C-alpha positions in Angstrom: 37.5 -66.9 25.2 34.1 -68.2 25.6 33.0 -65.4 28.2 34.6 -62.2 26.3 32.0 -64.0 23.4 29.1 -64.2 26.0 29.6 -60.7 26.3 29.3 -59.7 22.7 26.1 -61.5 22.0 22.9 -59.1 22.9 20.3 -61.1 23.2 17.2 -59.3 21.6 14.1 -59.1 24.3 11.1 -58.8 21.1 8.1 -60.1 22.8 5.3 -57.7 23.8 5.2 -58.3 27.7 6.8 -58.9 30.6 5.8 -61.8 31.4 7.3 -63.3 27.9 10.8 -61.3 28.8 10.7 -62.6 32.2 10.8 -66.4 31.2 13.6 -65.8 28.2 15.8 -64.4 30.4 15.2 -67.2 33.8 15.6 -70.0 31.0 18.8 -68.4 29.6 19.9 -67.9 33.0 24.2 -67.3 33.3 24.4 -68.7 29.5 23.5 -64.7 28.5 24.2 -61.8 29.7 23.4 -58.7 28.0 19.9 -58.0 26.2 18.6 -55.8 23.9 15.1 -53.7 24.5 13.4 -51.9 22.3 9.8 -50.1 21.6 7.8 -53.3 21.7 9.0 -54.1 25.8 9.6 -50.3 26.5 5.7 -49.6 26.4 4.8 -52.4 28.0 7.3 -51.5 31.3 10.4 -52.7 29.5 12.2 -49.5 31.4 11.5 -50.6 34.2 12.5 -54.4 33.6 15.7 -52.9 32.5 16.3 -51.5 35.6 15.9 -54.7 37.2 18.2 -56.3 34.5 20.9 -54.0 35.6 20.3 -54.9 39.2 20.9 -58.8 39.0 24.0 -57.3 36.9 22.7 -57.7 33.5 23.8 -55.4 30.7 21.1 -53.8 28.4 21.2 -52.1 25.3 18.2 -49.8 25.2 17.2 -50.0 21.6 15.0 -46.4 21.3 16.6 -45.2 17.9 16.3 -41.3 19.6 15.7 -38.7 16.8 14.3 -35.2 17.8 15.3 -31.8 18.3 18.8 -31.3 20.2 17.1 -29.9 23.4 14.8 -33.3 23.7 17.5 -35.3 22.8 19.6 -34.4 25.6 16.9 -34.6 28.3 16.3 -37.8 27.6 19.8 -39.3 27.7 20.5 -37.3 30.8 17.2 -39.1 32.3 18.0 -42.3 30.7 21.4 -42.5 32.2 19.5 -42.8 35.3 19.0 -46.3 34.8 22.0 -47.8 34.3 21.9 -49.1 30.7 25.1 -49.2 28.5 24.3 -49.0 24.9 21.4 -46.7 23.7 20.9 -46.5 19.9 19.3 -43.1 17.9 19.4 -42.5 14.8 22.7 -41.4 13.0 21.4 -37.7 12.4 23.8 -36.0 13.1 22.7 -33.0 15.0 20.6 -35.2 17.3 24.1 -37.3 17.8 26.2 -34.1 18.9 23.8 -33.5 21.4 23.7 -36.8 23.0 27.3 -37.1 23.0 27.8 -33.7 25.1 24.5 -34.9 27.4 26.3 -38.2 27.8 30.2 -36.7 28.3 31.8 -38.6 31.1 29.3 -41.5 31.9 30.2 -44.9 30.8 27.0 -45.1 28.3 27.4 -45.9 24.8 26.2 -44.3 22.3 25.2 -46.4 18.9 24.2 -44.7 15.5 22.0 -46.4 13.7 23.2 -46.0 9.9 20.4 -47.8 7.5 17.9 -50.6 9.3 18.7 -54.1 7.9 15.3 -54.8 6.9 15.4 -52.5 3.5 17.1 -52.2 0.9 17.3 -49.9 -2.1 14.0 -49.7 -3.0 13.2 -49.0 0.5 15.4 -46.3 0.7 14.3 -44.8 -2.6 10.8 -45.3 -1.6 11.9 -42.6 1.3 13.0 -40.0 -0.5 17.3 -41.2 -0.3 19.0 -41.1 -3.2 22.1 -43.3 -1.9 22.6 -46.9 -2.7 21.8 -48.7 1.5 26.2 -48.6 2.0 26.8 -45.5 0.5 24.6 -44.0 3.5 25.6 -46.5 5.8 29.7 -45.4 5.5 27.9 -41.8 5.2 26.4 -42.1 8.3 29.3 -44.0 10.5 31.5 -41.4 9.2 29.4 -38.6 10.5 29.1 -40.7 14.1 32.9 -40.6 13.8 33.2 -37.2 13.7 30.0 -36.8 16.6 32.2 -38.7 19.0 29.9 -41.9 19.2 30.6 -44.7 21.1 29.8 -46.6 18.1 27.2 -47.7 14.7 24.4 -50.4 14.4 25.3 -51.3 10.8 24.8 -54.4 8.6 27.3 -57.5 9.1 27.6 -57.1 5.5 29.2 -53.8 5.6 31.4 -54.3 8.4 34.7 -54.7 6.4 34.2 -51.2 4.9 33.1 -49.5 8.4 36.0 -50.6 9.9 38.6 -48.5 7.9 35.9 -45.0 9.0 35.4 -46.1 12.3 39.0 -47.7 13.1 39.0 -50.5 16.2 38.1 -48.6 18.7 34.2 -47.3 18.5 31.7 -50.6 18.8 30.1 -51.9 15.9 26.6 -53.8 16.6 25.1 -55.8 13.7 21.6 -57.2 14.6 20.4 -59.1 11.1 22.2 -62.4 12.3 20.9 -65.4 11.3 22.4 -68.7 12.1 23.2 -71.0 8.8 20.4 -72.6 6.9 17.6 -70.1 9.4 14.7 -68.1 8.1 15.5 -64.4 7.2 12.4 -63.3 8.3 11.8 -59.7 7.5 15.4 -58.8 7.2 17.0 -58.3 4.5 20.6 -57.7 4.5 22.0 -60.9 6.8 24.9 -62.8 7.8 26.0 -65.8 10.2 26.9 -65.4 13.5 31.1 -66.2 12.6 30.7 -64.0 9.4 29.9 -61.4 11.5 33.0 -61.9 13.9 35.0 -62.1 11.2 34.1 -58.8 9.5 34.9 -57.3 12.3 31.8 -56.5 14.7 31.8 -55.8 18.3 28.5 -57.2 19.1 25.8 -59.3 17.7 22.2 -58.7 18.3 20.1 -62.3 18.2 16.4 -62.4 19.0 14.4 -65.3 17.0 16.9 -67.5 15.9 17.2 -67.6 20.3 13.6 -66.7 21.9 11.7 -68.6 19.4 13.5 -71.8 19.4 12.2 -75.2 20.7 16.1 -74.9 23.4 16.7 -71.4 23.8 20.1 -72.4 25.8 21.5 -75.1 23.3 20.6 -72.3 20.1 22.7 -69.3 22.5 25.6 -72.2 23.5 25.5 -72.8 19.3 25.5 -69.1 18.3 28.3 -68.9 20.9 30.5 -71.5 19.6 29.7 -70.1 15.9 31.8 -66.8 17.9 34.1 -68.6 18.9 35.7 -70.8 16.7 35.1 -67.8 14.3 37.4 -65.7 16.9 40.0 -68.3 17.6 40.2 -67.9 13.3 41.5 -64.7 13.6 44.4 -65.1 16.4 
């Protein structure tokens, strides 16, 4: 069970440079096997580091949130396939998702549709010109991701139960905005504890600050894994 949960915990390398990222990976050692690399690190040499992690036997979730014309999205996916990463995000717009799925066909790359950022609430969506409430827009985009043939979606764990009814059990449900009980929410507005996220149906949890900013990152990661494991055992 511990090993299974280890494969479901994704640590976000949300740091400004490779030196810090490499320190975190070295510190966590075998405790963590899956890492997220996003914009901040990508533009500081993160793509080459992703290849290094893959070569070292780690799995990588490349959080690029692609969105462009179909041909550009497809070309990007084709090049990303060469890095060996396990997961790639794009915004859950139907045309972009269909182009990405076609480009990745026959590969093991899990394409994830980003529904609504966990830092956004209803007021933020209205300001951006959307009329749907966050939950309604998440469910709509999840259905579109399933129809497009995506490997999974990214959404708040708060919507996980409702999402499973739409995407079924086979698609990945990756949930950022995970915060252990009593920890600071930071800029996240829709958050959930690790255990609650697992119970709600999340397949993977993305955790950054509660681990990488902890005094003892290994102990923080182990505590979260234990929390996840306890919830998983309760579901058996």
